Every structure is written in C-alpha cells, then in structure tokens.
Backbone as a chain_set.jsonl record, in Angstrom:
{"seq": "XXXXXXXXXXXXXXXXXXXXXXXXXXXXXXXXXXXXXXXXXXXXXXXXXXXXXXXXXXXXXXXXXXXXXXXXXXXXXXXXXXXXXXXXXXXXXXXXXXXXX", "coords": {"N": [[-22.002, -17.251, -5.87], [-19.127, -18.964, -6.669], [-16.913, -21.037, -5.003], [-13.772, -21.783, -5.81], [-11.197, -22.389, -4.998], [-9.634, -22.887, -1.95], [-7.396, -22.647, 0.367], [-5.112, -22.519, 2.974], [-3.695, -19.346, 3.145], [-4.851, -18.168, 0.964], [-7.579, -17.554, -1.282], [-9.695, -18.357, -3.841], [-12.169, -16.849, -5.639], [-14.756, -16.539, -7.84], [-12.9, -16.124, -9.914], [-11.153, -14.265, -8.851], [-8.343, -13.762, -6.887], [-7.903, -13.886, -3.46], [-6.254, -12.754, -0.514], [-6.012, -14.065, 2.615], [-6.314, -12.596, 5.77], [-6.028, -12.159, 9.334], [-8.468, -10.947, 10.029], [-9.87, -10.358, 7.691], [-10.431, -10.528, 4.075], [-8.186, -9.748, 1.496], [-7.78, -8.238, -1.706], [-5.748, -9.922, -3.91], [-3.065, -8.927, -5.816], [-1.537, -9.152, -9.032], [-1.041, -7.961, -11.398], [1.015, -5.577, -12.713], [0.36, -3.036, -13.683], [-2.069, -2.508, -12.408], [-1.194, -2.552, -9.755], [0.497, -0.303, -9.753], [-1.451, 1.645, -10.189], [-2.923, 1.434, -7.81], [-0.929, 2.243, -5.971], [-0.547, 4.877, -6.847], [-3.107, 6.002, -6.339], [-3.234, 5.704, -3.57], [-1.203, 7.31, -2.664], [-0.553, 9.587, -4.339], [-2.945, 10.808, -5.129], [-5.503, 13.395, -4.808], [-7.005, 12.97, -2.502], [-5.238, 11.418, -1.033], [-2.915, 12.963, -0.693], [-0.024, 13.039, -0.778], [1.174, 12.082, 1.58], [2.972, 10.543, 4.301], [5.115, 7.6, 4.053], [4.269, 5.662, 5.86], [1.532, 6.251, 6.158], [0.688, 5.777, 3.582], [1.197, 3.036, 3.416], [-0.731, 2.151, 5.266], [-3.088, 2.831, 3.906], [-2.912, 1.244, 1.569], [-2.897, -1.373, 2.622], [-5.486, -1.764, 3.481], [-7.165, -2.842, 1.55], [-5.822, -4.346, -0.379], [-3.27, -6.684, -1.483], [-0.041, -7.929, -2.295], [2.864, -9.841, -3.247], [5.769, -8.659, -1.629], [4.74, -6.091, -1.122], [5.12, -4.061, 0.796], [7.741, -3.25, 0.347], [7.485, -2.262, -2.255], [5.771, -0.064, -1.783], [7.448, 1.523, -0.179], [9.566, 2.093, -1.999], [8.111, 3.472, -3.958], [7.231, 5.776, -2.581], [9.716, 6.876, -1.88], [10.697, 7.58, -4.332], [9.07, 9.54, -5.21], [8.814, 12.508, -6.792], [7.602, 14.942, -6.025], [7.356, 14.696, -3.213], [10.055, 14.366, -2.503], [11.148, 16.819, -3.342], [9.728, 18.561, -1.657], [10.668, 17.766, 0.852], [13.36, 18.446, 0.561], [13.128, 21.205, 0.281], [12.227, 22.094, 2.796], [14.134, 21.063, 4.401], [13.774, 19.309, 6.412], [13.606, 16.229, 8.051], [11.166, 13.892, 8.573], [10.286, 12.431, 11.58], [9.317, 9.85, 13.918], [7.51, 10.811, 16.758], [8.394, 10.635, 20.181], [7.512, 9.992, 23.578], [8.814, 11.828, 26.244], [9.995, 10.99, 29.358]], "CA": [[-20.553, -17.207, -5.975], [-18.538, -20.29, -6.615], [-15.607, -21.101, -4.377], [-13.005, -22.745, -6.596], [-9.945, -22.729, -4.332], [-9.585, -22.359, -0.591], [-6.381, -23.355, 1.121], [-4.135, -21.65, 3.611], [-3.939, -17.91, 3.211], [-5.409, -17.664, -0.287], [-8.95, -17.969, -1.56], [-10.085, -17.977, -5.198], [-13.612, -16.719, -5.715], [-15.167, -15.905, -9.099], [-11.734, -15.748, -10.705], [-10.333, -13.26, -8.167], [-7.574, -14.354, -5.807], [-7.893, -13.08, -2.242], [-5.295, -13.12, 0.52], [-6.724, -14.073, 3.892], [-5.612, -12.127, 6.963], [-6.725, -12.572, 10.549], [-9.811, -10.401, 10.138], [-10.544, -10.031, 6.432], [-9.817, -10.962, 2.829], [-7.667, -8.648, 0.695], [-7.602, -8.587, -3.105], [-4.355, -10.213, -4.228], [-2.765, -8.344, -7.121], [-0.343, -9.592, -9.75], [-0.902, -7.082, -12.562], [1.843, -4.427, -12.343], [-0.37, -1.806, -13.988], [-3.033, -2.309, -11.327], [-0.415, -2.213, -8.56], [0.902, 1.105, -9.886], [-2.654, 2.456, -9.997], [-3.194, 1.423, -6.366], [0.082, 3.091, -5.335], [-0.859, 6.264, -7.2], [-4.319, 6.432, -5.628], [-2.994, 5.725, -2.124], [-0.154, 8.275, -2.316], [-0.518, 10.805, -5.152], [-4.252, 11.418, -5.407], [-5.875, 14.539, -3.972], [-7.444, 12.445, -1.204], [-4.083, 10.877, -0.312], [-2.158, 14.145, -0.309], [1.429, 12.875, -0.693], [1.585, 11.975, 2.975], [4.119, 9.689, 4.596], [5.159, 6.195, 3.653], [3.435, 4.918, 6.81], [0.115, 6.452, 5.824], [0.452, 5.083, 2.313], [1.108, 1.619, 3.783], [-2.041, 1.939, 5.894], [-4.131, 2.89, 2.867], [-2.788, 0.081, 0.676], [-3.212, -2.641, 3.287], [-6.903, -1.909, 3.808], [-7.954, -3.57, 0.552], [-5.067, -5.105, -1.381], [-2.058, -7.381, -1.067], [0.759, -8.607, -3.316], [4.186, -10.14, -2.693], [6.696, -7.526, -1.468], [3.981, -4.841, -1.218], [5.707, -3.02, 1.656], [8.929, -2.762, -0.367], [6.993, -1.452, -3.378], [5.276, 1.209, -1.242], [8.624, 2.303, 0.237], [10.241, 2.581, -3.208], [7.234, 4.448, -4.611], [7.281, 7.024, -1.807], [11.077, 7.413, -1.94], [10.968, 8.099, -5.674], [8.061, 10.554, -5.528], [9.498, 13.796, -6.981], [6.96, 15.996, -5.227], [7.73, 14.51, -1.809], [11.489, 14.612, -2.348], [11.352, 18.268, -3.441], [9.183, 19.187, -0.443], [11.597, 17.483, 1.949], [14.558, 19.245, 0.314], [12.806, 22.617, 0.486], [12.126, 22.394, 4.223], [15.33, 20.577, 5.076], [13.365, 18.522, 7.568], [13.289, 14.818, 7.941], [10.081, 13.632, 9.497], [10.556, 11.273, 12.428], [8.264, 9.528, 14.85], [7.658, 11.482, 18.041], [8.342, 9.753, 21.339], [7.22, 10.707, 24.81], [9.948, 11.921, 27.162], [9.493, 10.813, 30.722]], "C": [[-19.985, -18.612, -5.788], [-17.146, -20.219, -6.008], [-14.799, -22.183, -5.083], [-11.745, -23.203, -5.874], [-9.946, -22.107, -2.953], [-8.573, -23.174, 0.199], [-5.421, -22.35, 1.721], [-4.569, -20.203, 3.635], [-4.538, -17.334, 1.937], [-6.771, -18.283, -0.561], [-9.304, -17.463, -2.958], [-11.603, -17.986, -5.283], [-13.974, -15.935, -6.965], [-13.983, -15.371, -9.9], [-10.852, -14.684, -10.08], [-9.651, -13.925, -6.983], [-7.526, -13.39, -4.632], [-6.862, -13.635, -1.273], [-6.011, -13.002, 1.86], [-5.81, -13.558, 5.003], [-6.439, -12.559, 8.165], [-8.191, -12.142, 10.548], [-10.552, -10.227, 8.815], [-9.857, -10.709, 5.249], [-9.383, -9.724, 2.059], [-7.512, -9.121, -0.739], [-6.111, -8.769, -3.378], [-4.064, -9.772, -5.658], [-1.507, -8.947, -7.72], [-0.065, -8.702, -10.948], [-0.167, -5.803, -12.155], [1.136, -3.099, -12.619], [-1.371, -1.492, -12.88], [-2.324, -1.935, -10.026], [0.007, -0.75, -8.61], [-0.287, 2.048, -9.712], [-3.005, 2.548, -8.514], [-2.212, 2.339, -5.644], [-0.195, 4.565, -5.606], [-2.05, 6.777, -6.388], [-4.09, 6.549, -4.124], [-1.934, 6.737, -1.709], [-0.301, 9.609, -3.037], [-1.859, 11.513, -5.311], [-4.536, 12.575, -4.447], [-6.278, 14.06, -2.576], [-6.274, 11.931, -0.371], [-3.14, 11.98, 0.138], [-0.662, 14.006, -0.15], [1.905, 12.81, 0.754], [2.635, 10.885, 3.116], [3.984, 8.267, 4.046], [4.256, 5.368, 4.562], [1.951, 5.054, 6.486], [-0.24, 5.785, 4.5], [0.336, 3.583, 2.558], [-0.265, 1.302, 4.378], [-3.159, 1.926, 4.857], [-4.11, 1.634, 1.991], [-3.281, -1.182, 1.37], [-4.685, -2.813, 3.639], [-7.675, -2.739, 2.785], [-7.147, -4.386, -0.439], [-3.813, -5.713, -0.775], [-1.366, -7.91, -2.306], [2.118, -8.891, -2.696], [5.066, -8.886, -2.703], [6.002, -6.168, -1.524], [4.584, -3.735, -0.371], [6.941, -2.407, 0.99], [8.516, -1.864, -1.53], [6.485, -0.094, -2.905], [6.45, 2.094, -0.847], [9.336, 2.897, -0.975], [9.414, 3.657, -3.904], [7.317, 5.793, -3.896], [8.659, 7.68, -1.894], [11.415, 7.987, -3.308], [9.934, 9.132, -6.118], [8.751, 11.921, -5.594], [8.914, 14.889, -6.101], [7.353, 15.895, -3.749], [9.21, 14.816, -1.587], [11.795, 16.103, -2.431], [10.846, 18.986, -2.202], [10.118, 18.961, 0.738], [12.878, 18.288, 1.798], [14.31, 20.718, 0.636], [12.757, 22.977, 1.968], [13.385, 21.993, 4.971], [15.018, 19.708, 6.273], [13.172, 17.072, 7.175], [12.205, 14.556, 8.972], [10.375, 12.347, 10.255], [9.377, 11.051, 13.366], [8.536, 10.229, 16.181], [7.575, 10.448, 19.154], [8.107, 10.595, 22.582], [8.447, 10.668, 25.706], [9.402, 11.847, 28.57], [10.329, 11.537, 31.731]], "O": [[-20.341, -19.331, -4.854], [-16.304, -19.435, -6.447], [-15.11, -23.368, -4.966], [-11.271, -24.312, -6.121], [-10.232, -20.919, -2.807], [-8.879, -24.279, 0.648], [-4.97, -21.43, 1.039], [-5.666, -19.872, 4.084], [-4.715, -16.12, 1.841], [-7.066, -19.395, -0.122], [-9.22, -16.264, -3.222], [-12.243, -19.006, -5.03], [-13.545, -14.794, -7.131], [-14.059, -14.294, -10.491], [-9.893, -14.236, -10.709], [-10.306, -14.577, -6.169], [-7.157, -12.225, -4.784], [-6.63, -14.843, -1.221], [-6.553, -11.947, 2.189], [-4.681, -14.022, 5.159], [-7.444, -13.253, 8.014], [-9.058, -12.884, 11.011], [-11.756, -9.972, 8.822], [-8.834, -11.376, 5.407], [-10.133, -8.751, 1.978], [-7.154, -10.274, -0.976], [-5.311, -7.874, -3.107], [-4.74, -10.194, -6.596], [-0.535, -9.219, -7.014], [1.054, -8.697, -11.462], [-0.673, -5.03, -11.341], [1.3, -2.143, -11.862], [-1.501, -0.34, -12.464], [-2.811, -1.087, -9.278], [-0.114, -0.035, -7.616], [-0.141, 3.132, -9.147], [-3.346, 3.623, -8.021], [-2.619, 3.13, -4.794], [-0.091, 5.4, -4.708], [-1.995, 7.867, -5.819], [-4.691, 7.404, -3.473], [-1.776, 7.001, -0.517], [-0.184, 10.661, -2.409], [-1.891, 12.708, -5.602], [-3.888, 12.711, -3.409], [-5.922, 14.689, -1.58], [-6.31, 11.998, 0.858], [-2.617, 11.926, 1.251], [-0.064, 14.806, 0.569], [2.918, 13.413, 1.11], [3.126, 10.368, 2.113], [2.911, 7.817, 3.643], [3.555, 4.472, 4.091], [1.206, 4.075, 6.536], [-1.352, 5.286, 4.329], [-0.526, 2.925, 1.974], [-0.881, 0.296, 4.027], [-4.069, 1.1, 4.929], [-5.152, 1.04, 1.71], [-4.004, -1.977, 0.769], [-5.095, -3.897, 4.054], [-8.729, -3.285, 3.109], [-7.736, -5.068, -1.277], [-3.357, -5.312, 0.296], [-2.028, -8.3, -3.268], [2.491, -8.247, -1.715], [5.09, -8.147, -3.687], [6.619, -5.184, -1.935], [4.564, -2.574, -0.78], [7.157, -1.197, 1.059], [9.13, -0.823, -1.762], [6.739, 0.92, -3.554], [6.452, 3.289, -1.146], [9.672, 4.082, -0.975], [9.965, 4.646, -4.388], [7.457, 6.832, -4.54], [8.759, 8.904, -1.973], [12.331, 8.802, -3.425], [9.929, 9.55, -7.276], [9.217, 12.434, -4.577], [9.651, 15.672, -5.502], [7.649, 16.907, -3.114], [9.575, 15.452, -0.598], [12.619, 16.603, -1.665], [11.482, 19.934, -1.741], [10.335, 19.871, 1.539], [13.43, 18.765, 2.789], [15.175, 21.394, 1.194], [13.201, 24.058, 2.354], [13.671, 22.518, 6.047], [15.907, 19.401, 7.068], [12.645, 16.751, 6.109], [12.331, 14.966, 10.126], [10.672, 11.311, 9.66], [8.552, 11.94, 13.578], [9.667, 10.234, 16.666], [6.788, 9.504, 19.083], [8.466, 11.772, 22.624], [9.048, 9.613, 25.907], [8.462, 12.557, 28.927], [10.036, 11.486, 32.926]]}, "num_chains": 1, "name": "protein.A"}
C-alpha cells in the first residue's frame, strides 16, 4: 500500500481518502450516491430497523465520515416516511430517560 498523502486529520491511501479520529481511520465520502446508500443501510435496512436518529448516528460513525454527516443523518431520519407514520400512529415522542433522585 502506498501512502500518498498524510497530513492532519486526513490520510490518502490507494486512492481512498480516510478521516483520522482519535482511535481509528474512517472512510471519507464525497459521492452523494454512496452517502445515500450508507444512510439507507444504517437506517432503513432490515438489520437497522428504522430505529432512532441516535442509533443511526452510531452506525454511520463506525466506518464513514463526510462533511456535515450529523446534519445529513438528522434530515434523513426526519424525512423517513415509515418513521414519521409510526410516530404519528402512536402519538408518542421518544425522549431520553433520566434518573430521578
């Protein structure tokens, strides 16, 4: 493997740009089609199960990165018809639980 670029938080290796975090390298995405595929797989797929925005964020951040990725995940989840219909049907908004002392 040839290292062609290594500076700061980015690393180019074999033509693939990686974003360096504290503990790992994440694939840096710029192709909108690929980003949409990642969002679909992390939220809509059978394994993902249309769970919360937070869980989708956790799935996405394990292997990929792109500018404004958190905003894209939020918009994707907020515009998911299946999730919006399910929330309307139950009338419940899901909130984080806190411990009462």
